CHARMM internal coordinates of N, CA and C (Angstrom, degrees):
IC EDIT
DIST 1 N 1 CA 1.4185
DIST 1 CA 1 C 1.5567
ANGL 1 N 1 CA 1 C 110.25
DIST 1 C 2 N 1.3927
ANGL 1 CA 1 C 2 N 113.99
DIHE 1 N 1 CA 1 C 2 N -56.97
DIST 2 N 2 CA 1.3929
ANGL 1 C 2 N 2 CA 115.07
DIHE 1 CA 1 C 2 N 2 CA -178.16
DIST 2 CA 2 C 1.5365
ANGL 2 N 2 CA 2 C 114.90
DIHE 1 C 2 N 2 CA 2 C -62.46
DIST 2 C 3 N 1.3561
ANGL 2 CA 2 C 3 N 112.28
DIHE 2 N 2 CA 2 C 3 N -39.50
DIST 3 N 3 CA 1.4798
ANGL 2 C 3 N 3 CA 114.44
DIHE 2 CA 2 C 3 N 3 CA 177.55
DIST 3 CA 3 C 1.5157
ANGL 3 N 3 CA 3 C 110.28
DIHE 2 C 3 N 3 CA 3 C -65.19
DIST 3 C 4 N 1.3222
ANGL 3 CA 3 C 4 N 121.19
DIHE 3 N 3 CA 3 C 4 N -34.08
DIST 4 N 4 CA 1.4274
ANGL 3 C 4 N 4 CA 120.84
DIHE 3 CA 3 C 4 N 4 CA 172.00
DIST 4 CA 4 C 1.4973
ANGL 4 N 4 CA 4 C 115.64
DIHE 3 C 4 N 4 CA 4 C -57.32
DIST 4 C 5 N 1.3427
ANGL 4 CA 4 C 5 N 112.27
DIHE 4 N 4 CA 4 C 5 N -46.69
DIST 5 N 5 CA 1.5076
ANGL 4 C 5 N 5 CA 119.31
DIHE 4 CA 4 C 5 N 5 CA 176.01
DIST 5 CA 5 C 1.4843
ANGL 5 N 5 CA 5 C 112.06
DIHE 4 C 5 N 5 CA 5 C -58.34
DIST 5 C 6 N 1.2763
ANGL 5 CA 5 C 6 N 115.95
DIHE 5 N 5 CA 5 C 6 N -38.79
DIST 6 N 6 CA 1.4925
ANGL 5 C 6 N 6 CA 117.55
DIHE 5 CA 5 C 6 N 6 CA -178.56
DIST 6 CA 6 C 1.4757
ANGL 6 N 6 CA 6 C 110.44
DIHE 5 C 6 N 6 CA 6 C -68.38
DIST 6 C 7 N 1.3801
ANGL 6 CA 6 C 7 N 116.29
DIHE 6 N 6 CA 6 C 7 N -39.42
DIST 7 N 7 CA 1.5124
ANGL 6 C 7 N 7 CA 121.82
DIHE 6 CA 6 C 7 N 7 CA 176.83
DIST 7 CA 7 C 1.4735
ANGL 7 N 7 CA 7 C 111.90
DIHE 6 C 7 N 7 CA 7 C -61.19
DIST 7 C 8 N 1.3984
ANGL 7 CA 7 C 8 N 112.88
DIHE 7 N 7 CA 7 C 8 N -41.63
DIST 8 N 8 CA 1.5017
ANGL 7 C 8 N 8 CA 114.99
DIHE 7 CA 7 C 8 N 8 CA 178.34
DIST 8 CA 8 C 1.5074
ANGL 8 N 8 CA 8 C 113.71
DIHE 7 C 8 N 8 CA 8 C -64.26
DIST 8 C 9 N 1.3646
ANGL 8 CA 8 C 9 N 114.26
DIHE 8 N 8 CA 8 C 9 N -43.21
DIST 9 N 9 CA 1.5235
ANGL 8 C 9 N 9 CA 116.61
DIHE 8 CA 8 C 9 N 9 CA 175.34
DIST 9 CA 9 C 1.5583
ANGL 9 N 9 CA 9 C 111.34
DIHE 8 C 9 N 9 CA 9 C -59.32
DIST 9 C 10 N 1.2401
ANGL 9 CA 9 C 10 N 113.27
DIHE 9 N 9 CA 9 C 10 N -41.29
DIST 10 N 10 CA 1.5368
ANGL 9 C 10 N 10 CA 112.04
DIHE 9 CA 9 C 10 N 10 CA 178.71
DIST 10 CA 10 C 1.4661
ANGL 10 N 10 CA 10 C 113.37
DIHE 9 C 10 N 10 CA 10 C -66.02
DIST 10 C 11 N 1.3218
ANGL 10 CA 10 C 11 N 116.88
DIHE 10 N 10 CA 10 C 11 N -40.41
DIST 11 N 11 CA 1.4177
ANGL 10 C 11 N 11 CA 119.56
DIHE 10 CA 10 C 11 N 11 CA 174.86
DIST 11 CA 11 C 1.5587
ANGL 11 N 11 CA 11 C 113.48
DIHE 10 C 11 N 11 CA 11 C -61.81
DIST 11 C 12 N 1.3211
ANGL 11 CA 11 C 12 N 116.87
DIHE 11 N 11 CA 11 C 12 N -40.45
DIST 12 N 12 CA 1.4830
ANGL 11 C 12 N 12 CA 122.83
DIHE 11 CA 11 C 12 N 12 CA 176.99
DIST 12 CA 12 C 1.4642
ANGL 12 N 12 CA 12 C 108.10
DIHE 11 C 12 N 12 CA 12 C -60.22
DIST 12 C 13 N 1.3528
ANGL 12 CA 12 C 13 N 117.05
DIHE 12 N 12 CA 12 C 13 N -45.25
DIST 13 N 13 CA 1.4578
ANGL 12 C 13 N 13 CA 119.55
DIHE 12 CA 12 C 13 N 13 CA -172.98
DIST 13 CA 13 C 1.5383
ANGL 13 N 13 CA 13 C 106.61
DIHE 12 C 13 N 13 CA 13 C -65.90
DIST 13 C 14 N 1.3079
ANGL 13 CA 13 C 14 N 119.95
DIHE 13 N 13 CA 13 C 14 N -35.01
DIST 14 N 14 CA 1.3957
ANGL 13 C 14 N 14 CA 119.57
DIHE 13 CA 13 C 14 N 14 CA -171.28
DIST 14 CA 14 C 1.6417
ANGL 14 N 14 CA 14 C 105.10
DIHE 13 C 14 N 14 CA 14 C -79.29
DIST 14 C 15 N 1.3075
ANGL 14 CA 14 C 15 N 114.74
DIHE 14 N 14 CA 14 C 15 N -34.22
DIST 15 N 15 CA 1.5155
ANGL 14 C 15 N 15 CA 116.12
DIHE 14 CA 14 C 15 N 15 CA 172.02
DIST 15 CA 15 C 1.4478
ANGL 15 N 15 CA 15 C 111.77
DIHE 14 C 15 N 15 CA 15 C -59.24
DIST 15 C 16 N 1.4422
ANGL 15 CA 15 C 16 N 117.17
DIHE 15 N 15 CA 15 C 16 N -43.84
DIST 16 N 16 CA 1.4342
ANGL 15 C 16 N 16 CA 116.25
DIHE 15 CA 15 C 16 N 16 CA -177.24
DIST 16 CA 16 C 1.5665
ANGL 16 N 16 CA 16 C 113.92
DIHE 15 C 16 N 16 CA 16 C -67.73
DIST 16 C 17 N 1.3200
ANGL 16 CA 16 C 17 N 115.04
DIHE 16 N 16 CA 16 C 17 N -32.94
DIST 17 N 17 CA 1.4684
ANGL 16 C 17 N 17 CA 119.80
DIHE 16 CA 16 C 17 N 17 CA 178.22
DIST 17 CA 17 C 1.4627
ANGL 17 N 17 CA 17 C 108.22
DIHE 16 C 17 N 17 CA 17 C -65.40
DIST 17 C 18 N 1.3723
ANGL 17 CA 17 C 18 N 122.25
DIHE 17 N 17 CA 17 C 18 N -39.41
DIST 18 N 18 CA 1.4233
ANGL 17 C 18 N 18 CA 122.59
DIHE 17 CA 17 C 18 N 18 CA 176.70
DIST 18 CA 18 C 1.5033
ANGL 18 N 18 CA 18 C 114.65
DIHE 17 C 18 N 18 CA 18 C -64.92
DIST 18 C 19 N 1.4207
ANGL 18 CA 18 C 19 N 112.90
DIHE 18 N 18 CA 18 C 19 N -44.36
DIST 19 N 19 CA 1.4839
ANGL 18 C 19 N 19 CA 112.21
DIHE 18 CA 18 C 19 N 19 CA 171.73
DIST 19 CA 19 C 1.4365
ANGL 19 N 19 CA 19 C 118.19
DIHE 18 C 19 N 19 CA 19 C -60.67
DIST 19 C 20 N 1.3229
ANGL 19 CA 19 C 20 N 117.62
DIHE 19 N 19 CA 19 C 20 N -35.98
DIST 20 N 20 CA 1.4421
ANGL 19 C 20 N 20 CA 119.03
DIHE 19 CA 19 C 20 N 20 CA -176.83
DIST 20 CA 20 C 1.5773
ANGL 20 N 20 CA 20 C 108.69
DIHE 19 C 20 N 20 CA 20 C -68.92
DIST 20 C 21 N 1.4445
ANGL 20 CA 20 C 21 N 112.78
DIHE 20 N 20 CA 20 C 21 N -41.56
DIST 21 N 21 CA 1.4343
ANGL 20 C 21 N 21 CA 117.80
DIHE 20 CA 20 C 21 N 21 CA 174.62
DIST 21 CA 21 C 1.5217
ANGL 21 N 21 CA 21 C 110.42
DIHE 20 C 21 N 21 CA 21 C -54.24
DIST 21 C 22 N 1.2901
ANGL 21 CA 21 C 22 N 120.31
DIHE 21 N 21 CA 21 C 22 N -45.03
DIST 22 N 22 CA 1.5048
ANGL 21 C 22 N 22 CA 127.70
DIHE 21 CA 21 C 22 N 22 CA -173.73
DIST 22 CA 22 C 1.5190
ANGL 22 N 22 CA 22 C 100.97
DIHE 21 C 22 N 22 CA 22 C -66.46
DIST 22 C 23 N 1.2619
ANGL 22 CA 22 C 23 N 121.56
DIHE 22 N 22 CA 22 C 23 N -47.36
DIST 23 N 23 CA 1.5171
ANGL 22 C 23 N 23 CA 121.30
DIHE 22 CA 22 C 23 N 23 CA -174.01
DIST 23 CA 23 C 1.5992
ANGL 23 N 23 CA 23 C 109.42
DIHE 22 C 23 N 23 CA 23 C -66.28
DIST 23 C 24 N 1.3386
ANGL 23 CA 23 C 24 N 115.45
DIHE 23 N 23 CA 23 C 24 N -39.13
DIST 24 N 24 CA 1.4014
ANGL 23 C 24 N 24 CA 114.68
DIHE 23 CA 23 C 24 N 24 CA 178.34
DIST 24 CA 24 C 1.4856
ANGL 24 N 24 CA 24 C 113.57
DIHE 23 C 24 N 24 CA 24 C -64.66
DIST 24 C 25 N 1.3848
ANGL 24 CA 24 C 25 N 111.16
DIHE 24 N 24 CA 24 C 25 N -36.76
DIST 25 N 25 CA 1.5172
ANGL 24 C 25 N 25 CA 115.73
DIHE 24 CA 24 C 25 N 25 CA -179.47
DIST 25 CA 25 C 1.4456
ANGL 25 N 25 CA 25 C 109.58
DIHE 24 C 25 N 25 CA 25 C -66.67
DIST 25 C 26 N 1.3568
ANGL 25 CA 25 C 26 N 118.77
DIHE 25 N 25 CA 25 C 26 N -41.89
DIST 26 N 26 CA 1.4517
ANGL 25 C 26 N 26 CA 123.12
DIHE 25 CA 25 C 26 N 26 CA 175.08
DIST 26 CA 26 C 1.5753
ANGL 26 N 26 CA 26 C 112.41
DIHE 25 C 26 N 26 CA 26 C -59.57
DIST 26 C 27 N 1.2909
ANGL 26 CA 26 C 27 N 116.79
DIHE 26 N 26 CA 26 C 27 N -43.49
DIST 27 N 27 CA 1.4917
ANGL 26 C 27 N 27 CA 118.86
DIHE 26 CA 26 C 27 N 27 CA 176.75
DIST 27 CA 27 C 1.4601
ANGL 27 N 27 CA 27 C 111.51
DIHE 26 C 27 N 27 CA 27 C -61.61
DIST 27 C 28 N 1.3868
ANGL 27 CA 27 C 28 N 116.44
DIHE 27 N 27 CA 27 C 28 N -36.64
DIST 28 N 28 CA 1.5063
ANGL 27 C 28 N 28 CA 118.86
DIHE 27 CA 27 C 28 N 28 CA 178.75
DIST 28 CA 28 C 1.4706
ANGL 28 N 28 CA 28 C 108.63
DIHE 27 C 28 N 28 CA 28 C -64.65
DIST 28 C 29 N 1.3870
ANGL 28 CA 28 C 29 N 116.73
DIHE 28 N 28 CA 28 C 29 N -46.56
DIST 29 N 29 CA 1.4874
ANGL 28 C 29 N 29 CA 119.47
DIHE 28 CA 28 C 29 N 29 CA -179.12
DIST 29 CA 29 C 1.4566
ANGL 29 N 29 CA 29 C 111.87
DIHE 28 C 29 N 29 CA 29 C -60.95
DIST 29 C 30 N 1.2817
ANGL 29 CA 29 C 30 N 118.65
DIHE 29 N 29 CA 29 C 30 N -43.15
DIST 30 N 30 CA 1.4764
ANGL 29 C 30 N 30 CA 123.25
DIHE 29 CA 29 C 30 N 30 CA 175.40
DIST 30 CA 30 C 1.4741
ANGL 30 N 30 CA 30 C 111.89
DIHE 29 C 30 N 30 CA 30 C -61.09
DIST 30 C 31 N 1.2776
ANGL 30 CA 30 C 31 N 117.52
DIHE 30 N 30 CA 30 C 31 N -44.90
DIST 31 N 31 CA 1.4783
ANGL 30 C 31 N 31 CA 116.45
DIHE 30 CA 30 C 31 N 31 CA 179.69
DIST 31 CA 31 C 1.5062
ANGL 31 N 31 CA 31 C 110.71
DIHE 30 C 31 N 31 CA 31 C -63.98
DIST 31 C 32 N 1.3833
ANGL 31 CA 31 C 32 N 117.34
DIHE 31 N 31 CA 31 C 32 N -42.22
DIST 32 N 32 CA 1.3493
ANGL 31 C 32 N 32 CA 120.30
DIHE 31 CA 31 C 32 N 32 CA -177.24
DIST 32 CA 32 C 1.5609
ANGL 32 N 32 CA 32 C 113.56
DIHE 31 C 32 N 32 CA 32 C -66.28
DIST 32 C 33 N 1.3377
ANGL 32 CA 32 C 33 N 112.97
DIHE 32 N 32 CA 32 C 33 N -31.93
DIST 33 N 33 CA 1.4827
ANGL 32 C 33 N 33 CA 118.57
DIHE 32 CA 32 C 33 N 33 CA -178.13
DIST 33 CA 33 C 1.5498
ANGL 33 N 33 CA 33 C 110.08
DIHE 32 C 33 N 33 CA 33 C -78.72
DIST 33 C 34 N 1.2921
ANGL 33 CA 33 C 34 N 113.91
DIHE 33 N 33 CA 33 C 34 N -31.93
DIST 34 N 34 CA 1.5067
ANGL 33 C 34 N 34 CA 118.98
DIHE 33 CA 33 C 34 N 34 CA -177.16
DIST 34 CA 34 C 1.4863
ANGL 34 N 34 CA 34 C 114.71
DIHE 33 C 34 N 34 CA 34 C -97.80
DIST 34 C 35 N 1.3296
ANGL 34 CA 34 C 35 N 117.51
DIHE 34 N 34 CA 34 C 35 N -11.87
DIST 35 N 35 CA 1.4343
ANGL 34 C 35 N 35 CA 118.79
DIHE 34 CA 34 C 35 N 35 CA -175.83
DIST 35 CA 35 C 1.5186
ANGL 35 N 35 CA 35 C 113.05
DIHE 34 C 35 N 35 CA 35 C -85.87
DIST 35 C 36 N 1.3361
ANGL 35 CA 35 C 36 N 113.78
DIHE 35 N 35 CA 35 C 36 N 150.83
DIST 36 N 36 CA 1.4637
ANGL 35 C 36 N 36 CA 123.85
DIHE 35 CA 35 C 36 N 36 CA 179.02
DIST 36 CA 36 C 1.5542
ANGL 36 N 36 CA 36 C 112.21
DIHE 35 C 36 N 36 CA 36 C 15.16
END
COOR INIT
IC SEED 1 N 1 CA 1 C
IC BUILD
């Protein structure tokens, strides 16, 4: 049970990292498209 919870936390952390990376990429694209 505890191991399963640990695995779920690790999976969630990985998901959040991917989401944050995608958001950063979108922000960069938006800045590039709208900048100077």
